[in-house]
C-alpha positions as a printed Julia matrix, in Angstrom:
202×3 Matrix{Float64}:
 -44.45  52.41  -80.14
 -43.19  48.92  -80.09
 -44.56  46.08  -78.49
 -43.59  45.18  -74.82
 -43.1   42.52  -72.79
 -46.11  42.04  -70.0
 -44.4   40.64  -67.15
 -43.45  42.25  -63.58
 -41.4   40.09  -62.41
 -38.72  38.62  -64.69
 -39.86  34.97  -63.14
 -43.15  35.46  -65.07
 -41.52  36.08  -68.44
 -42.24  33.96  -71.39
 -40.46  32.87  -74.52
 -42.84  35.37  -76.18
 -41.64  37.97  -74.05
 -38.09  37.58  -74.64
 -38.74  37.3   -78.36
 -40.26  40.63  -78.23
 -36.96  41.86  -76.09
 -34.52  40.08  -78.35
 -36.07  41.96  -81.11
 -34.75  45.18  -79.51
 -31.76  44.02  -78.73
 -30.43  43.9   -81.67
 -30.37  47.47  -82.95
 -29.31  48.4   -79.43
 -26.33  46.45  -79.49
 -25.35  47.74  -83.08
 -25.53  51.26  -81.96
 -22.6   50.39  -79.22
 -20.22  52.11  -81.23
 -21.98  55.4   -81.24
 -22.21  55.02  -77.61
 -18.97  54.51  -76.94
 -17.55  57.4   -78.76
 -19.92  59.53  -77.12
 -18.73  58.46  -73.9
 -14.88  58.72  -75.05
 -15.67  62.41  -75.8
 -16.54  62.92  -72.35
 -13.0   63.74  -72.2
 -12.68  66.21  -74.45
 -11.66  69.43  -72.29
 -10.85  67.43  -69.29
  -7.29  68.16  -68.89
  -6.74  67.43  -65.11
  -3.7   69.32  -64.84
  -2.22  67.31  -68.03
  -0.53  68.9   -70.93
  -3.3   67.66  -72.84
  -6.72  66.81  -72.23
  -7.94  62.97  -71.87
  -9.66  63.44  -75.28
  -5.87  64.29  -77.04
  -4.19  61.81  -74.91
  -6.54  58.92  -76.22
  -6.65  59.83  -79.65
  -2.81  60.25  -79.71
  -2.44  57.18  -78.13
  -4.25  55.66  -80.83
  -2.7   57.57  -83.58
   0.73  56.2   -81.98
  -0.29  52.58  -82.55
  -1.95  52.98  -85.94
   0.94  55.01  -87.55
   3.28  51.93  -85.9
   1.11  49.22  -88.1
  -0.99  48.1   -85.37
  -3.86  45.91  -85.93
  -7.55  47.24  -85.62
  -7.99  45.33  -82.29
  -5.07  46.95  -81.08
  -5.41  50.24  -82.34
  -9.3   50.38  -80.48
  -7.94  49.26  -77.37
  -5.12  51.79  -77.35
  -8.11  54.38  -78.22
 -10.24  53.26  -75.6
  -7.71  52.48  -72.81
  -8.36  55.54  -70.85
 -12.51  55.94  -71.43
 -13.26  54.7   -67.82
 -11.65  57.92  -66.64
 -14.78  59.79  -66.16
 -16.52  57.25  -64.08
 -13.26  54.99  -62.46
 -11.26  57.64  -60.81
  -9.62  55.32  -58.91
  -9.64  52.23  -61.32
 -10.32  53.39  -64.99
  -8.35  50.52  -66.45
 -11.03  47.99  -64.91
 -13.67  50.11  -66.6
 -12.0   49.85  -69.97
 -11.36  46.37  -69.8
 -15.1   45.5   -69.06
 -16.27  47.64  -72.26
 -13.58  45.8   -74.57
 -13.91  42.22  -72.75
 -16.54  40.8   -75.21
 -14.65  41.99  -78.6
 -11.03  41.54  -77.9
  -8.71  38.76  -77.28
  -6.73  37.71  -74.05
  -3.34  39.74  -74.57
  -4.93  42.66  -76.0
  -7.58  42.65  -72.91
  -4.64  41.89  -69.92
  -2.79  44.78  -71.55
  -5.67  47.32  -71.28
  -6.49  45.82  -67.62
  -3.09  46.16  -66.41
  -1.76  49.4   -68.03
  -2.29  51.55  -65.18
   0.21  49.72  -63.14
   2.67  49.44  -66.11
   2.32  52.81  -66.74
   3.01  53.65  -63.11
   6.78  53.05  -63.73
   6.93  56.32  -65.3
   5.31  58.47  -62.42
   4.67  56.25  -59.29
   7.83  57.55  -57.68
   6.83  61.1   -57.74
   3.39  60.44  -55.7
   4.72  58.06  -53.31
   3.83  54.74  -54.76
   6.36  52.16  -56.19
   7.33  52.31  -59.94
   8.25  48.69  -59.9
   4.81  47.63  -58.97
   4.58  45.71  -62.32
   7.11  43.38  -61.4
   4.69  41.37  -59.73
   3.71  40.34  -63.09
   7.31  39.29  -63.98
   7.17  35.87  -66.32
   3.56  36.55  -67.4
   2.98  35.81  -70.83
   1.63  39.32  -71.63
   4.1   41.5   -69.58
   6.21  42.4   -72.33
   3.16  43.67  -74.36
   1.68  45.58  -72.13
   5.33  47.37  -71.11
   5.93  48.26  -74.76
   2.04  49.6   -75.0
   2.89  51.88  -72.13
   6.42  52.48  -73.39
   5.68  53.47  -77.34
   2.09  54.75  -76.84
   0.66  55.53  -73.75
   3.84  57.34  -71.59
   4.73  59.56  -75.04
   1.01  60.61  -75.94
   0.77  63.85  -73.98
   2.54  66.13  -76.23
   0.24  69.0   -77.54
   2.45  69.0   -80.85
   2.18  65.38  -81.77
   0.2   64.04  -84.48
  -3.65  63.66  -83.05
  -5.88  62.05  -85.79
  -9.44  62.65  -85.34
 -11.8   60.39  -84.09
 -13.34  59.78  -87.76
  -9.7   57.95  -88.53
 -10.65  55.35  -85.82
 -14.59  54.96  -86.11
 -14.42  52.17  -88.69
 -12.19  50.01  -86.89
 -13.93  50.4   -83.79
 -17.16  49.59  -85.69
 -15.6   46.27  -87.14
 -14.04  45.5   -83.79
 -17.34  45.95  -81.77
 -19.35  44.44  -84.67
 -17.83  40.84  -83.88
 -18.98  39.35  -80.46
 -16.03  37.34  -79.22
 -16.65  36.62  -75.54
 -20.4   36.75  -74.35
 -22.58  34.84  -71.82
 -25.37  35.44  -74.6
 -23.57  34.39  -77.58
 -26.0   31.24  -77.95
 -28.69  32.9   -76.99
 -31.45  32.71  -79.8
 -33.57  35.57  -78.06
 -30.57  37.9   -77.75
 -28.77  37.72  -81.01
 -25.04  38.92  -81.41
 -24.81  38.4   -85.04
 -21.91  40.6   -86.5
 -22.78  43.98  -87.52
 -19.7   44.91  -88.86
 -20.59  44.37  -92.53
 -23.29  46.89  -92.0
 -21.58  49.28  -90.07
 -18.25  49.64  -91.75
């Protein structure tokens, strides 16, 4: 068993305690892509009344983005855009954005965070909501990007006959994206290292 810190209250912790914790943090953080894929797999078999299950929809959205020549970060966002469905029935886009936030740029993060409203253009009028709700963001720098994501990739990805690549096709890109921490409170910490893991995982 690995040595553990000895404090019972965090205020009593020492630098040595955090050295021990930091040594455990690196392998834990490097295994994040595996946990993300495992959580995404919870969508498998969950149709929720849709023509395809949520797992297939996620893979199909990413497949469309990949085939369209989008870069790793964009494709990973497409893959994970609905990962929050399991725990965020009312705000799945917030959960997806929270997972992606340390690893992606502002434009893709905003796209994921707001895709739920933009996707609503295609169905909100059927459930008593305003399909033009996205117009509150008219003029925003990332409006067109998010509108395009839904139009090209999210909206048409419910076709049982459409090309749907397996998760193994996306795993290398996911590991590359999650191997580079771009935004984190802990980036400058020496005890909790956030060194890139992409080279070891790809």
